[in-house]
KERO-753117 format. One record per residue (C-alpha): x, y, z; residue number from 1. Coordinates in steps of 0.25 Angstrom, whole numbers, plus 5000, padded with zeros to 4 digits. Layout:
BEGIN
<atom><x>X</x><y>Y</y><z>Z</z><num>NUM</num></atom>
...
This chain:
BEGIN
<atom><x>5634</x><y>4805</y><z>5334</z><num>1</num></atom>
<atom><x>5630</x><y>4794</y><z>5343</z><num>2</num></atom>
<atom><x>5630</x><y>4794</y><z>5358</z><num>3</num></atom>
<atom><x>5631</x><y>4782</y><z>5366</z><num>4</num></atom>
<atom><x>5624</x><y>4785</y><z>5379</z><num>5</num></atom>
<atom><x>5625</x><y>4775</y><z>5391</z><num>6</num></atom>
<atom><x>5616</x><y>4778</y><z>5403</z><num>7</num></atom>
<atom><x>5615</x><y>4773</y><z>5417</z><num>8</num></atom>
<atom><x>5602</x><y>4779</y><z>5423</z><num>9</num></atom>
<atom><x>5606</x><y>4793</y><z>5420</z><num>10</num></atom>
<atom><x>5621</x><y>4792</y><z>5419</z><num>11</num></atom>
<atom><x>5626</x><y>4796</y><z>5405</z><num>12</num></atom>
<atom><x>5639</x><y>4793</y><z>5398</z><num>13</num></atom>
<atom><x>5641</x><y>4796</y><z>5383</z><num>14</num></atom>
<atom><x>5649</x><y>4791</y><z>5372</z><num>15</num></atom>
<atom><x>5650</x><y>4800</y><z>5360</z><num>16</num></atom>
<atom><x>5654</x><y>4793</y><z>5347</z><num>17</num></atom>
<atom><x>5660</x><y>4799</y><z>5334</z><num>18</num></atom>
<atom><x>5649</x><y>4806</y><z>5326</z><num>19</num></atom>
<atom><x>5644</x><y>4799</y><z>5313</z><num>20</num></atom>
<atom><x>5647</x><y>4805</y><z>5299</z><num>21</num></atom>
<atom><x>5636</x><y>4815</y><z>5297</z><num>22</num></atom>
<atom><x>5631</x><y>4821</y><z>5283</z><num>23</num></atom>
<atom><x>5632</x><y>4835</y><z>5287</z><num>24</num></atom>
<atom><x>5633</x><y>4842</y><z>5301</z><num>25</num></atom>
<atom><x>5639</x><y>4834</y><z>5313</z><num>26</num></atom>
<atom><x>5635</x><y>4831</y><z>5327</z><num>27</num></atom>
<atom><x>5647</x><y>4833</y><z>5336</z><num>28</num></atom>
<atom><x>5650</x><y>4835</y><z>5351</z><num>29</num></atom>
<atom><x>5638</x><y>4827</y><z>5356</z><num>30</num></atom>
<atom><x>5636</x><y>4828</y><z>5371</z><num>31</num></atom>
<atom><x>5625</x><y>4822</y><z>5380</z><num>32</num></atom>
<atom><x>5619</x><y>4825</y><z>5394</z><num>33</num></atom>
<atom><x>5610</x><y>4814</y><z>5399</z><num>34</num></atom>
<atom><x>5600</x><y>4816</y><z>5411</z><num>35</num></atom>
<atom><x>5589</x><y>4807</y><z>5416</z><num>36</num></atom>
<atom><x>5579</x><y>4815</y><z>5407</z><num>37</num></atom>
<atom><x>5586</x><y>4819</y><z>5394</z><num>38</num></atom>
<atom><x>5599</x><y>4817</y><z>5386</z><num>39</num></atom>
<atom><x>5605</x><y>4830</y><z>5380</z><num>40</num></atom>
<atom><x>5614</x><y>4830</y><z>5368</z><num>41</num></atom>
<atom><x>5622</x><y>4841</y><z>5364</z><num>42</num></atom>
<atom><x>5630</x><y>4841</y><z>5351</z><num>43</num></atom>
<atom><x>5636</x><y>4850</y><z>5340</z><num>44</num></atom>
<atom><x>5631</x><y>4850</y><z>5326</z><num>45</num></atom>
<atom><x>5643</x><y>4854</y><z>5317</z><num>46</num></atom>
<atom><x>5644</x><y>4857</y><z>5302</z><num>47</num></atom>
<atom><x>5651</x><y>4847</y><z>5292</z><num>48</num></atom>
<atom><x>5647</x><y>4854</y><z>5280</z><num>49</num></atom>
<atom><x>5639</x><y>4867</y><z>5276</z><num>50</num></atom>
<atom><x>5627</x><y>4863</y><z>5284</z><num>51</num></atom>
<atom><x>5620</x><y>4873</y><z>5294</z><num>52</num></atom>
<atom><x>5611</x><y>4863</y><z>5300</z><num>53</num></atom>
<atom><x>5609</x><y>4848</y><z>5301</z><num>54</num></atom>
<atom><x>5598</x><y>4838</y><z>5306</z><num>55</num></atom>
<atom><x>5602</x><y>4830</y><z>5319</z><num>56</num></atom>
<atom><x>5596</x><y>4817</y><z>5323</z><num>57</num></atom>
<atom><x>5595</x><y>4809</y><z>5336</z><num>58</num></atom>
<atom><x>5594</x><y>4795</y><z>5338</z><num>59</num></atom>
<atom><x>5594</x><y>4786</y><z>5350</z><num>60</num></atom>
<atom><x>5597</x><y>4771</y><z>5352</z><num>61</num></atom>
<atom><x>5591</x><y>4766</y><z>5365</z><num>62</num></atom>
<atom><x>5591</x><y>4751</y><z>5369</z><num>63</num></atom>
<atom><x>5593</x><y>4748</y><z>5354</z><num>64</num></atom>
<atom><x>5581</x><y>4757</y><z>5350</z><num>65</num></atom>
<atom><x>5584</x><y>4768</y><z>5341</z><num>66</num></atom>
<atom><x>5576</x><y>4781</y><z>5343</z><num>67</num></atom>
<atom><x>5576</x><y>4793</y><z>5334</z><num>68</num></atom>
<atom><x>5574</x><y>4807</y><z>5339</z><num>69</num></atom>
<atom><x>5559</x><y>4807</y><z>5336</z><num>70</num></atom>
<atom><x>5557</x><y>4796</y><z>5345</z><num>71</num></atom>
<atom><x>5563</x><y>4803</y><z>5357</z><num>72</num></atom>
<atom><x>5561</x><y>4815</y><z>5366</z><num>73</num></atom>
<atom><x>5572</x><y>4823</y><z>5359</z><num>74</num></atom>
<atom><x>5573</x><y>4838</y><z>5357</z><num>75</num></atom>
<atom><x>5585</x><y>4847</y><z>5353</z><num>76</num></atom>
<atom><x>5594</x><y>4849</y><z>5341</z><num>77</num></atom>
<atom><x>5591</x><y>4837</y><z>5332</z><num>78</num></atom>
<atom><x>5582</x><y>4836</y><z>5320</z><num>79</num></atom>
<atom><x>5583</x><y>4844</y><z>5307</z><num>80</num></atom>
<atom><x>5591</x><y>4857</y><z>5305</z><num>81</num></atom>
<atom><x>5600</x><y>4857</y><z>5317</z><num>82</num></atom>
<atom><x>5609</x><y>4870</y><z>5317</z><num>83</num></atom>
<atom><x>5623</x><y>4867</y><z>5318</z><num>84</num></atom>
<atom><x>5631</x><y>4871</y><z>5330</z><num>85</num></atom>
<atom><x>5635</x><y>4867</y><z>5344</z><num>86</num></atom>
<atom><x>5627</x><y>4862</y><z>5356</z><num>87</num></atom>
<atom><x>5615</x><y>4856</y><z>5349</z><num>88</num></atom>
<atom><x>5607</x><y>4849</y><z>5359</z><num>89</num></atom>
<atom><x>5597</x><y>4837</y><z>5359</z><num>90</num></atom>
<atom><x>5589</x><y>4833</y><z>5371</z><num>91</num></atom>
<atom><x>5583</x><y>4819</y><z>5373</z><num>92</num></atom>
<atom><x>5572</x><y>4819</y><z>5385</z><num>93</num></atom>
<atom><x>5575</x><y>4804</y><z>5386</z><num>94</num></atom>
<atom><x>5566</x><y>4802</y><z>5398</z><num>95</num></atom>
<atom><x>5554</x><y>4805</y><z>5390</z><num>96</num></atom>
<atom><x>5557</x><y>4793</y><z>5380</z><num>97</num></atom>
<atom><x>5563</x><y>4784</y><z>5391</z><num>98</num></atom>
<atom><x>5556</x><y>4787</y><z>5404</z><num>99</num></atom>
<atom><x>5562</x><y>4775</y><z>5410</z><num>100</num></atom>
<atom><x>5576</x><y>4781</y><z>5408</z><num>101</num></atom>
<atom><x>5588</x><y>4778</y><z>5400</z><num>102</num></atom>
<atom><x>5598</x><y>4768</y><z>5407</z><num>103</num></atom>
<atom><x>5605</x><y>4762</y><z>5395</z><num>104</num></atom>
<atom><x>5614</x><y>4765</y><z>5383</z><num>105</num></atom>
<atom><x>5608</x><y>4773</y><z>5372</z><num>106</num></atom>
<atom><x>5614</x><y>4779</y><z>5359</z><num>107</num></atom>
<atom><x>5611</x><y>4793</y><z>5354</z><num>108</num></atom>
<atom><x>5614</x><y>4797</y><z>5340</z><num>109</num></atom>
<atom><x>5614</x><y>4812</y><z>5335</z><num>110</num></atom>
<atom><x>5617</x><y>4814</y><z>5321</z><num>111</num></atom>
<atom><x>5617</x><y>4826</y><z>5311</z><num>112</num></atom>
<atom><x>5609</x><y>4822</y><z>5298</z><num>113</num></atom>
<atom><x>5603</x><y>4828</y><z>5286</z><num>114</num></atom>
<atom><x>5590</x><y>4835</y><z>5289</z><num>115</num></atom>
<atom><x>5582</x><y>4825</y><z>5280</z><num>116</num></atom>
<atom><x>5586</x><y>4813</y><z>5288</z><num>117</num></atom>
<atom><x>5578</x><y>4818</y><z>5300</z><num>118</num></atom>
<atom><x>5567</x><y>4809</y><z>5304</z><num>119</num></atom>
<atom><x>5553</x><y>4814</y><z>5298</z><num>120</num></atom>
<atom><x>5545</x><y>4812</y><z>5311</z><num>121</num></atom>
<atom><x>5532</x><y>4812</y><z>5303</z><num>122</num></atom>
<atom><x>5537</x><y>4800</y><z>5294</z><num>123</num></atom>
<atom><x>5544</x><y>4793</y><z>5305</z><num>124</num></atom>
<atom><x>5537</x><y>4795</y><z>5318</z><num>125</num></atom>
<atom><x>5543</x><y>4789</y><z>5331</z><num>126</num></atom>
<atom><x>5531</x><y>4781</y><z>5335</z><num>127</num></atom>
<atom><x>5524</x><y>4779</y><z>5321</z><num>128</num></atom>
<atom><x>5511</x><y>4784</y><z>5317</z><num>129</num></atom>
<atom><x>5503</x><y>4782</y><z>5330</z><num>130</num></atom>
<atom><x>5491</x><y>4790</y><z>5324</z><num>131</num></atom>
<atom><x>5488</x><y>4793</y><z>5309</z><num>132</num></atom>
<atom><x>5496</x><y>4805</y><z>5304</z><num>133</num></atom>
<atom><x>5504</x><y>4807</y><z>5317</z><num>134</num></atom>
<atom><x>5518</x><y>4803</y><z>5318</z><num>135</num></atom>
<atom><x>5522</x><y>4802</y><z>5332</z><num>136</num></atom>
<atom><x>5536</x><y>4805</y><z>5337</z><num>137</num></atom>
<atom><x>5541</x><y>4806</y><z>5352</z><num>138</num></atom>
<atom><x>5540</x><y>4821</y><z>5352</z><num>139</num></atom>
<atom><x>5532</x><y>4825</y><z>5340</z><num>140</num></atom>
<atom><x>5519</x><y>4821</y><z>5332</z><num>141</num></atom>
<atom><x>5519</x><y>4824</y><z>5317</z><num>142</num></atom>
<atom><x>5505</x><y>4826</y><z>5310</z><num>143</num></atom>
<atom><x>5509</x><y>4820</y><z>5297</z><num>144</num></atom>
<atom><x>5496</x><y>4826</y><z>5290</z><num>145</num></atom>
<atom><x>5502</x><y>4840</y><z>5293</z><num>146</num></atom>
<atom><x>5516</x><y>4837</y><z>5296</z><num>147</num></atom>
<atom><x>5516</x><y>4844</y><z>5309</z><num>148</num></atom>
<atom><x>5524</x><y>4839</y><z>5320</z><num>149</num></atom>
<atom><x>5518</x><y>4842</y><z>5334</z><num>150</num></atom>
<atom><x>5524</x><y>4840</y><z>5348</z><num>151</num></atom>
<atom><x>5519</x><y>4827</y><z>5352</z><num>152</num></atom>
<atom><x>5519</x><y>4832</y><z>5367</z><num>153</num></atom>
<atom><x>5508</x><y>4843</y><z>5367</z><num>154</num></atom>
<atom><x>5512</x><y>4847</y><z>5381</z><num>155</num></atom>
<atom><x>5527</x><y>4852</y><z>5378</z><num>156</num></atom>
<atom><x>5525</x><y>4865</y><z>5384</z><num>157</num></atom>
<atom><x>5520</x><y>4859</y><z>5397</z><num>158</num></atom>
<atom><x>5511</x><y>4871</y><z>5400</z><num>159</num></atom>
<atom><x>5502</x><y>4881</y><z>5392</z><num>160</num></atom>
<atom><x>5508</x><y>4894</y><z>5387</z><num>161</num></atom>
<atom><x>5503</x><y>4907</y><z>5382</z><num>162</num></atom>
<atom><x>5506</x><y>4909</y><z>5367</z><num>163</num></atom>
<atom><x>5519</x><y>4916</y><z>5367</z><num>164</num></atom>
<atom><x>5525</x><y>4906</y><z>5377</z><num>165</num></atom>
<atom><x>5520</x><y>4895</y><z>5368</z><num>166</num></atom>
<atom><x>5528</x><y>4900</y><z>5357</z><num>167</num></atom>
<atom><x>5540</x><y>4901</y><z>5365</z><num>168</num></atom>
<atom><x>5538</x><y>4887</y><z>5369</z><num>169</num></atom>
<atom><x>5538</x><y>4882</y><z>5355</z><num>170</num></atom>
<atom><x>5551</x><y>4890</y><z>5353</z><num>171</num></atom>
<atom><x>5557</x><y>4883</y><z>5364</z><num>172</num></atom>
<atom><x>5554</x><y>4870</y><z>5358</z><num>173</num></atom>
<atom><x>5561</x><y>4874</y><z>5345</z><num>174</num></atom>
<atom><x>5573</x><y>4879</y><z>5353</z><num>175</num></atom>
<atom><x>5574</x><y>4865</y><z>5360</z><num>176</num></atom>
<atom><x>5571</x><y>4858</y><z>5346</z><num>177</num></atom>
<atom><x>5559</x><y>4850</y><z>5352</z><num>178</num></atom>
<atom><x>5559</x><y>4836</y><z>5346</z><num>179</num></atom>
<atom><x>5570</x><y>4841</y><z>5336</z><num>180</num></atom>
<atom><x>5563</x><y>4852</y><z>5330</z><num>181</num></atom>
<atom><x>5564</x><y>4868</y><z>5331</z><num>182</num></atom>
<atom><x>5552</x><y>4872</y><z>5323</z><num>183</num></atom>
<atom><x>5540</x><y>4869</y><z>5332</z><num>184</num></atom>
<atom><x>5529</x><y>4879</y><z>5332</z><num>185</num></atom>
<atom><x>5515</x><y>4882</y><z>5338</z><num>186</num></atom>
<atom><x>5505</x><y>4875</y><z>5329</z><num>187</num></atom>
<atom><x>5495</x><y>4883</y><z>5321</z><num>188</num></atom>
<atom><x>5480</x><y>4881</y><z>5323</z><num>189</num></atom>
<atom><x>5479</x><y>4874</y><z>5310</z><num>190</num></atom>
<atom><x>5490</x><y>4864</y><z>5315</z><num>191</num></atom>
<atom><x>5482</x><y>4860</y><z>5327</z><num>192</num></atom>
<atom><x>5470</x><y>4859</y><z>5319</z><num>193</num></atom>
<atom><x>5477</x><y>4849</y><z>5309</z><num>194</num></atom>
<atom><x>5482</x><y>4841</y><z>5321</z><num>195</num></atom>
<atom><x>5468</x><y>4839</y><z>5327</z><num>196</num></atom>
<atom><x>5460</x><y>4838</y><z>5314</z><num>197</num></atom>
<atom><x>5460</x><y>4823</y><z>5313</z><num>198</num></atom>
<atom><x>5455</x><y>4822</y><z>5328</z><num>199</num></atom>
<atom><x>5444</x><y>4832</y><z>5326</z><num>200</num></atom>
<atom><x>5440</x><y>4824</y><z>5313</z><num>201</num></atom>
<atom><x>5439</x><y>4812</y><z>5321</z><num>202</num></atom>
<atom><x>5430</x><y>4818</y><z>5332</z><num>203</num></atom>
<atom><x>5441</x><y>4822</y><z>5342</z><num>204</num></atom>
<atom><x>5440</x><y>4835</y><z>5350</z><num>205</num></atom>
<atom><x>5428</x><y>4834</y><z>5358</z><num>206</num></atom>
<atom><x>5423</x><y>4825</y><z>5370</z><num>207</num></atom>
<atom><x>5431</x><y>4819</y><z>5382</z><num>208</num></atom>
<atom><x>5443</x><y>4811</y><z>5378</z><num>209</num></atom>
<atom><x>5441</x><y>4815</y><z>5363</z><num>210</num></atom>
<atom><x>5448</x><y>4829</y><z>5363</z><num>211</num></atom>
<atom><x>5459</x><y>4833</y><z>5353</z><num>212</num></atom>
<atom><x>5470</x><y>4830</y><z>5363</z><num>213</num></atom>
<atom><x>5465</x><y>4815</y><z>5364</z><num>214</num></atom>
<atom><x>5465</x><y>4815</y><z>5348</z><num>215</num></atom>
<atom><x>5480</x><y>4820</y><z>5348</z><num>216</num></atom>
<atom><x>5484</x><y>4810</y><z>5359</z><num>217</num></atom>
<atom><x>5480</x><y>4799</y><z>5350</z><num>218</num></atom>
<atom><x>5489</x><y>4804</y><z>5339</z><num>219</num></atom>
<atom><x>5501</x><y>4803</y><z>5349</z><num>220</num></atom>
<atom><x>5502</x><y>4817</y><z>5355</z><num>221</num></atom>
<atom><x>5505</x><y>4818</y><z>5370</z><num>222</num></atom>
<atom><x>5502</x><y>4827</y><z>5381</z><num>223</num></atom>
<atom><x>5490</x><y>4834</y><z>5374</z><num>224</num></atom>
<atom><x>5483</x><y>4844</y><z>5382</z><num>225</num></atom>
<atom><x>5468</x><y>4848</y><z>5382</z><num>226</num></atom>
<atom><x>5467</x><y>4863</y><z>5379</z><num>227</num></atom>
<atom><x>5473</x><y>4873</y><z>5370</z><num>228</num></atom>
<atom><x>5487</x><y>4873</y><z>5362</z><num>229</num></atom>
<atom><x>5492</x><y>4886</y><z>5355</z><num>230</num></atom>
<atom><x>5493</x><y>4887</y><z>5340</z><num>231</num></atom>
<atom><x>5501</x><y>4898</y><z>5333</z><num>232</num></atom>
<atom><x>5488</x><y>4903</y><z>5325</z><num>233</num></atom>
<atom><x>5485</x><y>4917</y><z>5329</z><num>234</num></atom>
<atom><x>5470</x><y>4922</y><z>5330</z><num>235</num></atom>
<atom><x>5470</x><y>4932</y><z>5318</z><num>236</num></atom>
<atom><x>5459</x><y>4940</y><z>5325</z><num>237</num></atom>
<atom><x>5466</x><y>4941</y><z>5339</z><num>238</num></atom>
<atom><x>5481</x><y>4942</y><z>5339</z><num>239</num></atom>
<atom><x>5481</x><y>4938</y><z>5354</z><num>240</num></atom>
<atom><x>5476</x><y>4924</y><z>5351</z><num>241</num></atom>
<atom><x>5481</x><y>4912</y><z>5345</z><num>242</num></atom>
<atom><x>5474</x><y>4899</y><z>5341</z><num>243</num></atom>
<atom><x>5474</x><y>4888</y><z>5351</z><num>244</num></atom>
<atom><x>5471</x><y>4873</y><z>5349</z><num>245</num></atom>
<atom><x>5461</x><y>4866</y><z>5358</z><num>246</num></atom>
<atom><x>5465</x><y>4851</y><z>5361</z><num>247</num></atom>
<atom><x>5451</x><y>4848</y><z>5366</z><num>248</num></atom>
<atom><x>5444</x><y>4850</y><z>5353</z><num>249</num></atom>
<atom><x>5455</x><y>4854</y><z>5343</z><num>250</num></atom>
<atom><x>5449</x><y>4868</y><z>5340</z><num>251</num></atom>
<atom><x>5458</x><y>4880</y><z>5339</z><num>252</num></atom>
<atom><x>5454</x><y>4894</y><z>5343</z><num>253</num></atom>
<atom><x>5462</x><y>4907</y><z>5346</z><num>254</num></atom>
<atom><x>5465</x><y>4911</y><z>5361</z><num>255</num></atom>
<atom><x>5473</x><y>4921</y><z>5368</z><num>256</num></atom>
<atom><x>5488</x><y>4919</y><z>5367</z><num>257</num></atom>
<atom><x>5490</x><y>4923</y><z>5382</z><num>258</num></atom>
<atom><x>5482</x><y>4910</y><z>5385</z><num>259</num></atom>
<atom><x>5490</x><y>4897</y><z>5390</z><num>260</num></atom>
<atom><x>5489</x><y>4886</y><z>5380</z><num>261</num></atom>
<atom><x>5498</x><y>4874</y><z>5376</z><num>262</num></atom>
<atom><x>5508</x><y>4872</y><z>5365</z><num>263</num></atom>
<atom><x>5509</x><y>4861</y><z>5355</z><num>264</num></atom>
<atom><x>5521</x><y>4863</y><z>5345</z><num>265</num></atom>
<atom><x>5521</x><y>4859</y><z>5331</z><num>266</num></atom>
<atom><x>5531</x><y>4859</y><z>5319</z><num>267</num></atom>
<atom><x>5530</x><y>4856</y><z>5304</z><num>268</num></atom>
<atom><x>5536</x><y>4842</y><z>5302</z><num>269</num></atom>
<atom><x>5538</x><y>4843</y><z>5287</z><num>270</num></atom>
């Protein structure tokens, strides 16, 4: 289904066109709400055969340029394996992508497609391979060596949290389908060690302006914080501790789960 959206500063009018022919489920009853910071899209995903789920993709055309979902700050019910039902929702935080604002006509297409037609972000990054082995997208970075997808913004939670609240934060990301996925998790200590292994091998992790945070910034990650990040790896000798990753030197060590540290979600990209 395609939306033609005409904006005058923050004024929104919409024209809903007939849905395209779909191979399985169908996107219907598309509704939009536009504000100065985001576009909310609500739709129903209905059965056309025996399917129980369907992939849904989102594309924008703005000033003649086409944007896929991995190029924009979009979250919600799109991507692979969306459950059929009413009131599916997609949110586009357009001000993050166009800080100057949108004051022109643009098209938005929301279609149900087979799962295997979803863009593989490791193979087709939005910004190309800015650094060897890292596929950069608007909201994610895929480490193609491990096929792990990390949140590109390492400061999603805004504030440090104790361990149980960090788990709840990851659950919230999954409910909201951050970047179109609902299988985010806390990284293990091994996940983090793999992420920083290349930098440590090249001498990062010590000295002023040579911290692990600086190395990861060269790989396209943003808002990296010097300090500690939670992992899901427990300390086998003390049930009150979990390993945390140090972004100064890349070392992990067990610390009390009642301490306040940052959260950096990850998921398996394959």
